[in-house]
C-alpha positions in Angstrom: 16.8 35.6 -62.9 14.0 33.3 -64.0 15.8 30.4 -62.2 16.2 32.4 -59.1 12.5 33.3 -59.1 11.5 29.7 -59.5 13.7 28.6 -56.6 12.4 31.3 -54.4 8.8 30.2 -55.2 9.7 26.6 -54.4 11.4 27.3 -51.0 9.1 30.2 -49.9 7.5 29.2 -46.6 4.0 30.4 -45.9 3.0 30.9 -42.2 0.9 28.0 -40.8 -2.5 28.8 -39.5 -2.6 28.7 -35.8 -5.0 26.0 -34.5 -7.8 27.4 -32.4 -8.2 25.9 -28.9 -11.6 24.4 -28.6 -13.8 25.1 -25.7 -14.2 21.4 -25.0 -10.4 21.1 -24.7 -10.2 23.9 -22.2 -12.9 22.3 -20.1 -11.1 19.0 -20.3 -7.8 20.5 -19.2 -9.4 22.3 -16.3 -11.1 19.1 -15.2 -7.9 17.1 -15.4 -6.0 19.8 -13.6 -8.6 19.8 -10.7 -8.3 16.0 -10.4 -4.4 16.3 -10.4 -4.6 18.9 -7.7 -7.0 16.9 -5.6 -4.4 14.1 -5.6 -1.1 16.0 -5.5 -2.0 18.5 -2.7 -2.7 15.9 -0.1 0.3 13.9 -1.2 2.5 17.0 -0.9 1.2 17.6 2.7 1.9 13.9 3.6 5.4 14.1 2.3 6.5 17.4 3.9 4.8 16.4 7.2 6.7 13.2 7.4 10.0 15.1 7.4 8.9 17.7 10.0 9.5 17.6 13.8 6.5 17.7 16.2 7.3 21.3 17.1 7.0 22.4 13.4 3.8 20.4 13.0 2.1 22.1 16.0 2.4 25.5 14.2 -0.3 24.3 11.9 1.4 25.5 8.7 0.8 22.3 6.7 2.0 23.7 3.4 5.3 25.1 4.6 8.4 23.2 3.9 10.3 21.8 7.0 12.7 24.3 8.5 14.7 21.3 9.7 14.5 18.1 7.7 14.6 15.0 9.8 14.1 11.2 9.2 13.0 10.6 12.8 9.4 10.0 11.7 10.5 7.5 9.1 12.8 5.6 11.5 10.1 5.3 14.1 7.5 4.3 11.6 9.7 1.6 10.2 10.9 0.0 13.4 9.3 1.5 16.5 5.7 2.4 16.0 3.2 0.4 18.0 0.4 -1.8 16.5 -1.7 -2.8 19.5 0.6 -4.2 22.1 3.5 -4.9 19.6 6.0 -2.1 18.9 8.0 -3.4 15.9 7.0 -0.8 13.4 5.5 -1.4 10.0 8.4 -3.5 8.9 6.7 -6.6 10.3 3.7 -6.0 8.1 6.0 -5.4 5.1 7.5 -8.9 5.3 4.1 -10.4 5.9 2.8 -8.7 2.8 5.7 -10.1 0.8 4.8 -13.6 2.0 1.2 -13.0 1.0 2.0 -11.4 -2.3 4.3 -14.2 -3.8 1.8 -17.1 -3.5 -1.1 -14.8 -4.5 0.7 -14.0 -7.8 1.6 -17.7 -8.4 -2.0 -18.8 -7.8 -3.9 -16.1 -9.6 -1.6 -15.6 -12.6 -0.9 -19.3 -13.0 -4.5 -20.5 -13.0 -6.0 -17.6 -14.8 -3.5 -17.8 -17.7 -4.2 -21.5 -18.2 -7.9 -21.1 -17.9 -7.9 -18.1 -20.3 -5.8 -20.1 -22.8 -8.2 -23.0 -22.7 -11.3 -20.9 -23.2 -9.8 -18.8 -26.0 -8.0 -21.4 -28.1 -9.5 -24.8 -27.4 -13.0 -26.1 -28.2 -14.3 -26.9 -24.7 -17.9 -28.1 -24.0 -19.9 -25.5 -22.0 -17.2 -22.9 -22.5 -19.7 -20.2 -23.1 -21.7 -21.0 -20.0 -18.5 -21.2 -17.9 -17.4 -17.8 -19.3 -20.8 -16.3 -18.4 -20.5 -17.6 -14.8 -17.0 -16.1 -14.6 -18.3 -12.8 -15.7 -21.0 -12.9 -13.0 -18.5 -13.9 -10.3 -16.2 -11.0 -11.2 -18.8 -8.6 -10.0 -19.9 -10.4 -6.8 -19.1 -8.3 -3.8 -16.6 -9.8 -1.4 -18.9 -9.2 1.6 -21.4 -11.7 0.1 -19.0 -14.6 0.2 -16.9 -13.5 3.2 -18.5 -15.8 5.8 -18.4 -19.0 3.6 -14.7 -18.3 2.8 -14.0 -17.9 6.6 -15.6 -21.2 7.3 -13.7 -22.9 4.5 -10.3 -21.6 5.5 -11.0 -22.5 9.1 -12.0 -26.0 8.0 -8.8 -26.4 6.1 -6.8 -25.2 9.2 -5.2 -22.3 7.5 -7.3 -19.4 8.9 -5.1 -16.8 10.6 -2.1 -17.6 8.3 -0.7 -15.8 5.3 -1.7 -18.8 3.2 -5.4 -18.1 3.9 -5.0 -14.5 2.8 -3.0 -15.5 -0.4 -5.5 -18.2 -1.4 -8.5 -15.9 -0.9 -6.8 -13.2 -3.0 -6.1 -15.8 -5.7 -9.7 -17.1 -5.8 -11.3 -13.7 -5.9 -9.0 -12.4 -8.7 -9.5 -15.5 -10.9 -12.7 -14.5 -12.7 -11.4 -11.1 -13.8 -7.9 -12.2 -14.7 -9.3 -15.1 -16.7 -11.4 -12.7 -18.8 -8.3 -10.6 -19.4 -6.2 -13.6 -20.5 -9.0 -15.0 -22.6 -9.5 -11.7 -24.4 -5.7 -11.4 -25.1 -5.3 -15.0 -26.3 -8.3 -14.6 -28.7 -6.0 -12.6 -31.0 -3.6 -15.5 -31.5 -4.1 -16.9 -35.0 -5.9 -20.3 -34.9 -3.7 -21.4 -37.8 -0.7 -21.3 -35.4 -2.4 -23.6 -32.9 -3.6 -26.0 -35.7 0.0 -26.2 -37.0 1.2 -27.0 -33.5 -1.4 -29.7 -33.2 -0.3 -31.2 -36.5 3.2 -31.2 -35.1 2.2 -33.5 -32.2 1.7 -30.6 -29.9 -0.2 -31.3 -26.7 -2.2 -28.9 -24.5 0.6 -28.2 -22.2 3.4 -28.2 -24.8 1.6 -25.6 -26.9 1.0 -23.4 -23.9 4.6 -23.7 -22.7 6.4 -23.4 -26.0 4.1 -21.1 -28.1 1.5 -19.2 -26.0 3.5 -18.4 -22.9 6.4 -16.8 -24.7 3.9 -14.5 -26.5 2.3 -13.4 -23.2 4.9 -11.0 -22.0 2.8 -7.8 -22.2 -0.3 -9.4 -20.7 1.6 -10.9 -17.8 3.0 -7.4 -17.0 -0.5 -6.0 -17.0 -1.8 -8.7 -14.7 1.2 -8.5 -12.4 0.7 -4.8 -11.9 -3.0 -5.4 -11.2 -2.4 -8.2 -8.8 0.5 -6.5 -6.9 -1.5 -3.3 -6.5 -4.7 -5.1 -5.4 -3.0 -7.5 -3.0 -0.6 -4.9 -1.5 -3.3 -2.2 -1.0 -5.9 -4.6 0.4 -7.1 -4.1 3.9 -10.4 -6.0 4.4 -9.1 -9.5 3.3 -6.0 -9.2 5.3 -7.9 -8.1 8.4 -10.5 -10.8 8.0 -8.3 -13.8 7.2 -4.9 -12.8 8.6 -6.0 -12.9 12.3 -3.3 -11.9 14.7 -0.4 -13.8 13.1 -0.5 -12.7 9.5 -1.4 -9.0 9.4 -0.3 -7.3 6.2 1.2 -3.9 6.0 -2.1 -2.1 5.6 -3.6 -3.6 8.7 -0.4 -2.6 10.7 -0.8 0.9 9.3 -4.4 1.2 10.5 -3.5 -0.2 13.9 -0.6 2.3 14.3 -3.0 5.2 13.6 -5.6 4.2 16.2 -3.0 3.0 18.8 -1.2 5.8 20.7 -0.7 7.5 24.0 -0.2 11.2 24.5 0.3 13.5 21.5 -0.5 12.3 18.0 2.7 11.9 16.1 1.6 13.0 12.6 5.1 12.8 11.2 5.3 9.1 12.1 1.8 8.4 10.8 2.5 10.1 7.5 5.8 8.3 7.1 4.1 5.0 7.8 1.5 5.7 5.1 4.3 6.5 2.6 6.2 3.4 3.5 3.1 1.3 2.9 2.4 3.0 -0.5 5.9 2.9 -1.9 6.2 -0.8 -3.1 3.3 -0.7 -5.5 4.3 2.8 -6.7 7.8 1.5 -7.4 6.4 -1.4 -9.3 4.1 0.8 -11.4 6.8 3.3 -12.3 9.2 0.5 -13.2 6.7 -1.4 -15.4 4.3 1.4 -16.4 5.6 1.4 -20.0 4.9 -2.3 -20.4 1.5 -1.8 -18.8 0.5 0.6 -21.5 1.9 -1.7 -24.2 -0.1 -4.6 -22.8 -3.3 -2.7 -22.9 -2.7 -1.4 -26.4 -1.9 -5.0 -27.5 -5.4 -6.1 -26.5 -5.1 -7.0 -22.8 -8.3 -5.2 -21.8 -11.0 -5.1 -24.5 -14.6 -6.2 -25.1 
């Protein structure tokens, strides 16, 4: 009996005290819920409207699901909607945005990674002053340097091409991305670099064989930032793309203001969703690595 009493005492489970919900937690939850609703409600309206017919839209019941689901708005938005005098849909802007995005990534990520590596791991004269100038440039509004950049691209003969848009994106993103790479590379042990130098490692060899393979997380972070920034940009594409290199966002804006007769809201909503889908797909595909990159020191003071 004594043994039984002891075992019962050992395995007796006492009820855990319930944690009280703090007032600050309730306020935070309500605030976050309001922000989520502010984003999700318009998104819901855009999605359901894109699948409705014009007859259903004219009823004015924006929150009702479509009685008849149709992809007519999506088909017209992709291949038939007019942007000015051209009626090729938003697909023309999609392929132009791809042409702009690829060199933008190569220029910004390539140069920023090398610059950040040099500032973080190599003793360079005037590195502190250069870093301060980069920090200042990261916060200079684009409108301040827009006209000089237009004159420079015109002088180079690339104004009105996708190369002008890509180069401007690369130049404008360089200061901020360099700071991100520099902060990340500062955590690499200096002993590792010193050992590589003793092993006859050069600047480029150390970068290619040691630093770059360790940069997977930070590159994912920067890729998401660059893709989102370049794809969603409107002002740079409008200013430097001219008539021959208009990205998808410019085509979208033109389709909304170009029209005859009744406004086709289903087509406009579908065009907006088609424009927003590529960066969303990239973020959902690489979001896990984005969080890992930040937690590994991609963005810090």
